[in-house]
C-alpha positions as CSV (number, residue, x, y, z in Angstrom):
1,M,-46.8,-38.3,-20.5
2,V,-45.0,-36.3,-23.3
3,V,-44.4,-32.5,-22.8
4,L,-44.4,-30.4,-26.0
5,N,-42.3,-27.2,-25.1
6,R,-42.4,-24.5,-27.7
7,I,-39.0,-23.1,-28.2
8,N,-39.5,-20.5,-31.0
9,L,-42.2,-19.4,-33.5
10,L,-41.8,-22.8,-35.6
11,Y,-40.6,-25.6,-33.4
12,V,-41.1,-27.5,-30.5
13,K,-39.0,-29.6,-28.2
14,V,-40.4,-33.1,-27.2
15,L,-39.8,-34.1,-23.5
16,F,-40.7,-37.7,-22.6
17,N,-40.0,-40.2,-20.0
18,K,-40.1,-43.5,-22.1
19,T,-38.3,-44.2,-25.3
20,E,-41.5,-45.9,-26.6
21,E,-43.1,-42.2,-26.4
22,W,-40.6,-40.8,-28.6
23,K,-40.9,-43.7,-30.9
24,V,-44.7,-42.8,-31.5
25,V,-43.6,-39.2,-32.3
26,E,-41.0,-40.5,-34.9
27,K,-43.5,-42.7,-36.6
28,S,-46.3,-40.0,-36.8
29,L,-43.7,-37.9,-38.7
30,S,-42.2,-40.4,-41.1
31,F,-43.7,-40.6,-44.4
32,L,-42.9,-42.7,-47.5
33,M,-41.5,-40.7,-50.3
34,P,-43.5,-41.4,-53.5
35,G,-41.2,-43.1,-56.1
36,H,-38.7,-43.9,-53.5
37,E,-38.4,-47.5,-55.2
38,F,-36.7,-45.8,-58.2
39,S,-34.1,-44.1,-56.1
40,S,-30.5,-45.4,-56.5
41,K,-30.0,-45.0,-52.7
42,F,-32.9,-47.1,-52.0
43,I,-32.1,-49.7,-54.6
44,D,-28.6,-49.9,-53.1
45,G,-29.9,-50.2,-49.5
46,Y,-28.6,-46.6,-48.1
47,W,-32.2,-45.4,-47.6
48,D,-35.4,-46.9,-46.5
49,G,-37.6,-44.5,-48.4
50,Y,-38.9,-42.4,-45.8
51,L,-38.7,-38.8,-45.3
52,R,-38.7,-37.6,-41.6
53,F,-39.8,-34.3,-40.5
54,Y,-38.2,-34.3,-37.0
55,N,-34.6,-33.6,-35.5
56,K,-33.9,-37.0,-33.8
57,R,-30.8,-35.7,-32.0
58,E,-32.4,-32.6,-30.7
59,K,-35.9,-34.2,-30.2
60,V,-37.4,-31.3,-32.1
61,V,-40.4,-31.2,-34.3
62,P,-42.2,-28.4,-36.4
63,I,-45.2,-26.9,-34.9
64,G,-47.1,-27.0,-38.3
65,L,-47.1,-30.9,-38.0
66,L,-48.1,-31.2,-34.5
67,G,-51.5,-32.5,-35.6
68,Y,-50.0,-35.8,-36.7
69,V,-48.0,-35.9,-33.4
70,E,-51.0,-35.4,-31.2
71,K,-53.1,-37.6,-33.0
72,S,-50.6,-40.5,-32.6
73,L,-50.0,-40.0,-29.2
74,S,-53.8,-39.8,-28.5
75,R,-54.2,-43.2,-30.3
76,S,-51.5,-44.6,-28.2
77,G,-53.2,-43.4,-24.9
78,I,-50.3,-41.0,-24.1
79,K,-51.1,-37.9,-22.4
80,V,-49.7,-34.6,-23.8
81,L,-48.8,-31.3,-21.9
82,K,-48.3,-28.2,-24.2
83,R,-46.0,-25.3,-22.7
84,G,-45.3,-21.9,-24.3
85,F,-48.5,-21.9,-26.6
86,G,-50.2,-19.0,-25.2
87,D,-51.3,-16.5,-27.7
88,K,-50.0,-12.9,-27.6
89,G,-52.3,-10.1,-26.4
90,V,-53.9,-8.1,-29.2
91,D,-55.7,-5.4,-27.1
92,W,-53.4,-2.9,-28.8
93,I,-54.9,-3.1,-32.2
94,K,-56.4,-0.2,-33.7
95,F,-57.6,-0.7,-37.2
96,S,-57.4,2.1,-39.6
97,A,-60.5,3.6,-41.1
98,K,-60.4,1.5,-44.2
99,F,-60.7,-1.7,-42.2
100,V,-63.6,-0.6,-39.7
101,G,-66.5,-1.4,-42.0
102,K,-68.7,-4.4,-41.5
103,E,-67.7,-5.8,-44.8
104,R,-64.0,-6.0,-43.7
105,D,-64.8,-8.2,-40.5
106,Y,-63.0,-11.3,-41.9
107,Q,-60.1,-9.4,-42.8
108,R,-60.0,-8.0,-39.2
109,D,-60.4,-11.5,-37.7
110,A,-57.6,-12.8,-40.0
111,I,-55.3,-9.9,-38.9
112,S,-56.0,-10.6,-35.2
113,A,-55.6,-14.3,-35.5
114,F,-52.1,-13.8,-37.1
115,L,-51.2,-11.3,-34.5
116,R,-52.2,-13.5,-31.7
117,H,-50.4,-16.6,-33.0
118,R,-47.4,-14.5,-34.6
119,C,-47.0,-17.0,-37.6
120,G,-49.0,-19.1,-39.9
121,I,-50.8,-19.1,-43.2
122,I,-53.7,-16.8,-43.9
123,K,-55.7,-18.6,-46.6
124,I,-57.7,-16.1,-48.6
125,P,-59.2,-16.8,-51.9
126,T,-58.1,-14.6,-55.0
127,R,-59.9,-11.0,-54.7
128,G,-60.4,-11.6,-51.0
129,G,-57.8,-9.0,-50.3
130,K,-54.6,-10.7,-49.3
131,T,-52.3,-7.9,-50.0
132,F,-54.5,-5.5,-48.2
133,V,-54.5,-7.9,-45.2
134,A,-50.8,-7.8,-45.3
135,A,-50.5,-4.2,-45.5
136,E,-52.7,-3.4,-42.5
137,T,-50.9,-5.9,-40.5
138,I,-47.5,-4.0,-41.6
139,R,-49.2,-0.7,-40.5
140,L,-50.3,-2.0,-37.1
141,I,-46.9,-3.4,-36.4
142,Q,-44.8,-0.5,-37.4
143,K,-47.0,1.9,-35.5
144,E,-46.7,-0.2,-32.3
145,F,-43.3,-1.9,-32.6
146,G,-41.5,-0.3,-35.5
147,L,-40.1,-3.5,-36.7
148,I,-38.2,-3.9,-40.0
149,T,-40.6,-5.7,-42.5
150,V,-39.8,-7.6,-45.9
151,F,-42.8,-8.8,-48.1
152,V,-41.5,-11.5,-50.4
153,T,-43.0,-12.2,-54.0
154,D,-41.8,-14.0,-56.9
155,S,-43.9,-12.2,-59.4
156,S,-42.9,-8.9,-61.0
157,D,-46.4,-8.0,-61.9
158,L,-47.3,-8.4,-58.3
159,F,-44.2,-6.6,-56.9
160,Y,-45.6,-3.2,-58.3
161,Q,-49.1,-4.0,-57.2
162,V,-48.1,-4.9,-53.6
163,T,-45.8,-1.8,-53.4
164,K,-48.6,0.5,-54.3
165,D,-51.2,-1.4,-51.9
166,I,-48.8,-1.0,-48.9
167,A,-48.0,2.5,-49.7
168,D,-51.8,3.4,-49.8
169,I,-52.5,1.6,-46.6
170,L,-49.4,3.3,-44.9
171,E,-50.4,6.6,-46.4
172,C,-46.8,7.1,-47.9
173,S,-45.3,7.4,-51.3
174,Q,-44.1,4.4,-53.3
175,E,-40.7,5.9,-53.0
176,E,-40.7,5.4,-49.4
177,I,-41.1,1.6,-49.6
178,G,-37.7,-0.3,-49.9
179,Q,-37.1,-2.4,-53.1
180,I,-35.2,-5.5,-53.7
181,K,-35.6,-6.3,-57.3
182,G,-33.1,-6.9,-60.1
183,E,-30.2,-4.4,-59.5
184,S,-32.2,-2.3,-57.0
185,L,-31.3,-2.8,-53.4
186,F,-32.9,-0.1,-51.7
187,I,-33.5,-0.7,-48.0
188,R,-36.2,1.0,-45.9
189,P,-38.2,0.0,-42.7
190,V,-40.8,-1.5,-45.1
191,N,-39.5,-3.5,-48.1
192,V,-41.0,-5.6,-50.9
193,A,-38.5,-8.1,-52.4
194,M,-38.5,-10.5,-55.2
195,T,-37.6,-14.1,-54.2
196,Q,-35.5,-14.5,-57.3
197,T,-33.2,-11.3,-56.3
198,I,-32.7,-12.4,-52.8
199,Q,-31.5,-15.8,-54.0
200,S,-29.2,-14.2,-56.5
201,I,-27.7,-11.9,-54.1
202,L,-27.1,-14.5,-51.5
203,K,-25.0,-16.5,-53.7
204,R,-21.4,-16.1,-52.8
205,P,-19.1,-14.6,-55.8
206,E,-17.4,-17.3,-57.4
207,K,-14.5,-15.4,-58.9
208,I,-12.8,-12.3,-58.3
209,D,-13.4,-9.7,-61.0
210,K,-14.4,-6.1,-61.2
211,L,-17.8,-6.8,-59.7
212,F,-16.6,-9.0,-56.8
213,Y,-16.6,-6.3,-54.3
214,Q,-19.8,-4.9,-55.5
215,K,-21.5,-8.1,-55.3
216,R,-20.0,-8.8,-51.8
217,E,-21.1,-5.4,-50.4
218,R,-24.8,-6.2,-51.8
219,R,-24.7,-9.5,-50.1
220,K,-23.5,-8.0,-46.8
221,T,-26.4,-5.4,-47.1
222,L,-29.1,-8.1,-47.7
223,L,-27.7,-10.4,-44.9
224,K,-28.0,-7.5,-42.4
225,L,-31.6,-6.7,-43.5
226,I,-32.4,-10.4,-43.1
227,K,-30.8,-10.3,-39.6
228,D,-32.7,-7.3,-38.8
229,T,-36.2,-8.4,-40.0
230,G,-38.9,-8.3,-37.5
231,V,-41.7,-9.1,-39.7
232,L,-41.5,-11.6,-42.7
233,I,-44.5,-11.9,-45.2
234,V,-44.3,-14.3,-48.1
235,D,-47.0,-14.4,-50.9
236,E,-48.0,-17.6,-52.6
237,I,-46.4,-19.6,-50.1
238,H,-47.6,-23.0,-51.8
239,E,-44.8,-22.1,-54.5
240,Y,-42.1,-23.0,-51.8
241,G,-43.1,-26.6,-51.0
242,R,-41.1,-28.2,-53.8
243,S,-38.2,-25.9,-53.7
244,R,-35.3,-26.7,-51.3
245,A,-33.6,-23.7,-52.4
246,R,-36.4,-21.4,-51.5
247,Q,-37.1,-23.1,-48.3
248,A,-33.4,-22.6,-47.3
249,M,-33.7,-18.8,-48.2
250,L,-36.7,-18.5,-45.9
251,K,-35.1,-20.1,-43.1
252,K,-32.2,-17.6,-43.0
253,F,-34.9,-15.1,-41.4
254,H,-35.7,-15.3,-37.9
255,P,-38.3,-12.8,-37.5
256,E,-40.8,-12.1,-34.6
257,Y,-43.7,-12.3,-37.1
258,F,-44.0,-14.6,-40.0
259,M,-47.1,-14.5,-42.2
260,S,-47.5,-16.6,-45.2
261,L,-50.2,-15.9,-47.8
262,T,-52.1,-18.1,-50.4
263,A,-55.3,-18.8,-52.1
264,T,-54.8,-22.5,-51.9
265,T,-52.4,-24.4,-49.6
266,E,-52.9,-27.8,-51.2
267,K,-50.7,-29.4,-53.6
268,N,-51.3,-32.7,-55.5
269,D,-48.5,-34.5,-53.3
270,L,-48.3,-35.0,-49.5
271,I,-44.7,-34.4,-49.2
272,T,-45.0,-30.9,-50.7
273,N,-47.8,-30.2,-48.4
274,L,-45.9,-31.3,-45.5
275,N,-42.9,-29.2,-46.3
276,I,-45.4,-26.1,-46.5
277,L,-46.6,-26.9,-43.0
278,E,-43.2,-27.4,-41.5
279,L,-42.0,-24.1,-43.3
280,T,-45.0,-22.0,-42.1
281,G,-46.6,-23.2,-38.9
282,G,-49.7,-24.3,-40.6
283,I,-52.9,-22.5,-41.2
284,V,-53.8,-19.7,-38.8
285,Y,-56.9,-18.3,-40.6
286,D,-59.0,-19.7,-43.4
287,I,-61.7,-17.6,-45.3
288,S,-63.9,-19.7,-47.7
289,E,-64.8,-18.8,-51.1
290,K,-68.4,-19.5,-50.4
291,M,-68.4,-16.9,-47.7
292,L,-66.9,-14.2,-50.0
293,E,-69.4,-15.3,-52.8
294,D,-72.3,-14.7,-50.3
295,R,-71.0,-11.2,-49.6
296,N,-70.7,-10.5,-53.1
297,V,-67.0,-10.0,-52.9
298,L,-66.6,-12.7,-55.4
299,A,-68.6,-13.5,-58.4
300,K,-71.1,-16.3,-58.7
301,N,-69.3,-18.8,-61.0
302,R,-69.5,-22.0,-63.0
303,V,-66.9,-24.0,-65.0
304,L,-67.5,-25.1,-68.5
305,L,-65.4,-28.3,-69.8
306,L,-65.0,-28.5,-73.5
307,F,-64.8,-32.2,-74.3
308,N,-62.4,-33.3,-77.1
309,D,-61.4,-36.8,-78.1
310,S,-58.8,-37.7,-80.6
311,E,-57.0,-40.8,-82.0
312,D,-53.8,-41.9,-80.2
313,I,-50.9,-40.2,-82.2
314,G,-48.0,-41.4,-80.2
315,N,-46.6,-41.8,-76.6
316,D,-43.7,-39.2,-76.7
317,Y,-45.2,-36.3,-74.5
318,R,-43.5,-33.4,-76.1
319,D,-44.4,-34.6,-79.6
320,S,-47.9,-35.5,-78.4
321,F,-48.2,-31.9,-76.8
322,G,-47.4,-30.2,-80.0
323,K,-49.6,-32.2,-82.1
324,F,-52.6,-32.8,-79.8
325,I,-52.6,-29.4,-77.8
326,I,-50.6,-26.5,-79.7
327,N,-51.5,-27.7,-83.4
328,N,-54.6,-29.6,-83.0
329,E,-57.0,-28.2,-85.4
330,D,-60.4,-29.2,-83.8
331,R,-59.3,-27.7,-80.6
332,N,-57.8,-24.6,-81.9
333,N,-60.9,-24.0,-84.1
334,S,-63.3,-24.5,-80.9
335,I,-61.1,-21.8,-79.3
336,L,-61.3,-19.5,-82.1
337,E,-65.1,-20.0,-82.3
338,F,-65.4,-19.3,-78.5
339,I,-63.5,-16.1,-79.3
340,G,-65.7,-15.1,-81.9
341,I,-68.7,-15.6,-79.7
342,C,-67.4,-13.6,-77.0
343,K,-66.7,-10.8,-79.4
344,K,-70.1,-10.8,-80.8
345,L,-71.7,-10.6,-77.1
346,S,-69.1,-8.1,-75.8
347,I,-67.9,-10.6,-73.2
348,K,-64.5,-10.0,-71.7
349,L,-62.3,-13.1,-72.3
350,L,-58.8,-13.8,-70.9
351,I,-57.2,-16.9,-72.5
352,L,-54.1,-18.3,-70.6
353,S,-51.4,-20.5,-72.2
354,M,-48.5,-22.2,-70.7
355,S,-47.1,-22.4,-74.1
356,K,-45.8,-19.2,-75.6
357,K,-45.9,-21.0,-79.1
358,H,-49.5,-21.8,-78.6
359,G,-50.3,-18.3,-77.4
360,R,-48.8,-16.6,-80.3
361,L,-50.3,-19.1,-82.9
362,L,-53.8,-18.3,-81.6
363,S,-53.3,-14.7,-81.1
364,E,-52.0,-14.4,-84.7
365,K,-55.2,-16.2,-85.9
366,S,-57.6,-14.1,-84.0
367,G,-55.7,-10.9,-84.1
368,D,-55.7,-10.3,-80.3
369,V,-52.8,-9.4,-78.2
370,F,-50.5,-11.9,-76.3
371,I,-48.8,-11.0,-73.2
372,H,-45.8,-13.1,-71.9
373,G,-42.6,-13.1,-70.0
374,E,-40.7,-11.3,-72.7
375,T,-43.2,-8.4,-72.9
376,P,-41.8,-5.2,-71.6
377,M,-43.3,-4.4,-68.2
378,E,-44.7,-0.9,-69.4
379,Q,-46.6,-2.7,-72.3
380,R,-47.9,-5.3,-70.1
381,L,-49.4,-2.5,-67.9
382,Q,-50.7,-0.7,-70.8
383,E,-52.5,-3.6,-72.4
384,K,-53.8,-4.8,-69.0
385,Q,-55.4,-1.4,-68.5
386,R,-56.5,-1.3,-72.0
387,F,-58.1,-4.6,-71.9
388,L,-59.9,-4.0,-68.4
389,E,-61.2,-0.7,-69.3
390,G,-62.7,-1.6,-72.6
391,V,-66.2,-3.2,-73.2
392,G,-65.9,-6.8,-74.0
393,G,-62.5,-7.7,-75.4
394,V,-60.2,-10.6,-75.6
395,L,-56.5,-11.0,-74.5
396,F,-53.9,-13.8,-74.5
397,A,-51.4,-14.1,-71.7
398,S,-49.0,-16.9,-70.7
399,W,-48.8,-18.3,-67.2
400,I,-47.1,-15.2,-65.8
401,W,-50.6,-14.1,-65.2
402,K,-51.8,-17.2,-63.5
403,K,-51.2,-15.7,-60.1
404,G,-50.9,-12.4,-58.3
405,I,-52.2,-10.1,-60.9
406,T,-55.7,-8.5,-60.1
407,L,-58.4,-8.8,-63.2
408,P,-61.8,-8.5,-61.5
409,E,-63.4,-7.1,-64.6
410,V,-62.7,-10.4,-66.5
411,Q,-65.9,-12.4,-67.3
412,V,-64.5,-15.6,-68.8
413,I,-61.0,-17.2,-68.1
414,M,-60.1,-20.0,-70.5
415,N,-57.1,-22.4,-69.7
416,I,-55.9,-23.9,-73.0
417,S,-52.9,-25.8,-71.9
418,G,-54.4,-28.5,-69.6
419,G,-52.2,-29.2,-66.7
420,L,-52.3,-31.4,-63.6
421,E,-51.4,-29.2,-60.4
422,Q,-54.6,-28.2,-58.6
423,S,-53.1,-25.1,-57.1
424,A,-52.2,-23.9,-60.4
425,L,-55.5,-24.5,-61.7
426,L,-57.3,-22.6,-58.8
427,Q,-54.8,-19.8,-59.3
428,I,-55.6,-19.5,-62.9
429,R,-59.4,-19.8,-62.2
430,G,-59.0,-17.2,-59.4
431,R,-58.0,-14.3,-61.8
432,G,-61.4,-13.7,-62.8
433,L,-63.5,-14.2,-59.6
434,G,-63.6,-10.6,-58.6
435,V,-66.7,-8.6,-58.5
436,S,-66.5,-5.2,-60.4
437,E,-69.0,-2.6,-61.6
438,G,-71.6,-4.4,-63.9
439,K,-70.0,-7.8,-63.3
440,D,-71.0,-10.3,-60.7
441,L,-70.9,-13.5,-62.7
442,A,-67.7,-15.4,-63.9
443,L,-67.1,-18.5,-66.1
444,F,-64.0,-20.7,-66.1
445,V,-63.4,-22.7,-69.3
446,D,-61.2,-25.7,-69.6
447,F,-60.8,-28.7,-71.9
448,I,-61.3,-32.5,-71.3
449,D,-58.8,-34.1,-73.5
450,D,-59.7,-37.7,-74.2
451,F,-56.5,-38.8,-75.7
452,T,-53.5,-41.0,-74.5
453,E,-53.3,-42.3,-71.1
454,Y,-51.1,-39.4,-69.9
455,F,-53.7,-36.6,-71.2
456,N,-56.5,-38.6,-69.8
457,D,-55.1,-38.8,-66.5
458,H,-54.6,-35.1,-66.4
459,S,-58.1,-34.3,-67.5
460,L,-59.4,-36.6,-64.8
461,K,-57.1,-34.9,-62.2
462,R,-58.5,-31.5,-63.3
463,I,-62.2,-32.6,-63.1
464,E,-61.4,-34.0,-59.5
465,T,-60.1,-30.5,-58.6
466,Y,-63.1,-28.8,-59.9
467,E,-65.5,-31.4,-58.3
468,K,-63.7,-31.0,-54.9
469,F,-63.3,-27.2,-54.7
470,I,-66.1,-25.8,-56.9
471,G,-68.6,-28.5,-56.8
472,E,-70.3,-31.0,-59.3
473,D,-73.6,-29.0,-59.6
474,K,-71.4,-25.8,-61.0
475,I,-69.8,-28.0,-63.8
476,D,-71.1,-28.1,-67.4
477,V,-69.9,-30.1,-70.4
478,M,-70.0,-29.5,-74.1
479,D,-68.6,-31.6,-76.9
480,I,-66.7,-29.3,-79.3
481,K,-67.2,-31.9,-82.1
482,S,-71.0,-31.6,-81.8
483,T,-72.6,-30.4,-85.0
484,D,-74.5,-27.9,-83.0
485,F,-71.6,-26.9,-80.8
486,I,-71.4,-23.3,-81.9
487,T,-75.2,-22.7,-81.6
488,E,-75.2,-24.5,-78.1
489,L,-72.1,-22.2,-76.9
490,E,-73.6,-19.1,-77.9
491,Q,-76.9,-20.0,-76.3
492,Y,-75.1,-21.0,-73.2
493,L,-73.1,-17.9,-72.8
494,K,-76.2,-15.8,-73.4
495,G,-77.9,-17.7,-70.7
496,F,-75.3,-17.3,-68.3
497,F,-74.2,-13.6,-68.8
498,L,-77.0,-11.8,-70.6
């Protein structure tokens, strides 16, 4: 028999009688690293190519990966006894008036599930109310236990939105919420922090200069906050799976409650997904997109794929991306034609571009505004407000708006940069899934780039993502080189929206 003894929020001590039992555990948490055969350590014989998610010396494994362990032990006929996994009582929960309505039941269930387990991922589709769930959880814990809270985000746009949402739920002014961003290190019982700022402050000053003592004091202040933090909430947790630096930063915290938020936990590679499960403790509550569609929280939606083939013009990616994506005349003309039809039909269109060069090029040709990382925050907010409040309209934005930002009035989102990572695609698509007054339908537009093997592979991966998460019956395809493309596109948009 193997005993799994929980020692803290995220880890379990494995107790066993036979060495063979521990060997089963080791094997269940050993995963072959993709591309290991190209590693110099593997080639030179210093590494066998496996990543191991356990502490061999201490016999400790992550709670988030226990599913692998228990499955392997069961297959081997080994009995398992779990200790210390009892849920925490939640009889003390008294939801605020904003959360007692019938339409909020899934949010109440998510909060209760988290407070019982004290750690884990709450998976909520975009527009499902992630920040409001977090804010109500903060309010409940503050009222009952008065624990110091830190909400971590890596988006400047979301930073201000989260601060406002938390202040609204706590019924306090935004000035009463602590801020850790840029040069600001303003500590309060409830704090919103930028990931980048935390990482920057935690770096030890490398040289003694006139700012040395100031930097050292900021670091001491932040380290004390980290030590005192009782509630840690991290948004867009899927962004942490590939960054060892970000993972190390979060592991400095030892909170009593650790909530992770995301609209999608799945990345394209297994190792990244395993890192996320180890870091968070796994999914504690999952709200489906279909459920929110059925409740009219999310818009009924489809995906339109614009097919574009082209002759092979080279194998160098950077050169090909410039010629085939940024400066591809057929592709760009189809985007401009799409813009023209949306303007004619007063359909609100957001176009997202990974490349600032591409965004600038098309915005200049169409005469529409392009928002990107160098756009001042005040201007971003003004343009966003103008765009969302207007009838119809077109706005270009870089991938700074691929996550976090709330854009429920948008009817069509177009991804013009291709891409491979499924979580990024789902984030981009999610910007326009919200329901607003006069809007209950949403369309996501992407390209199928039939070109070199590289672009073909990316296009196929995106199609697979849409089929998996949205469904084949919700995907339509048009050929941009068809002689009837403009007519067919206008009829399609009229038929869907009007």
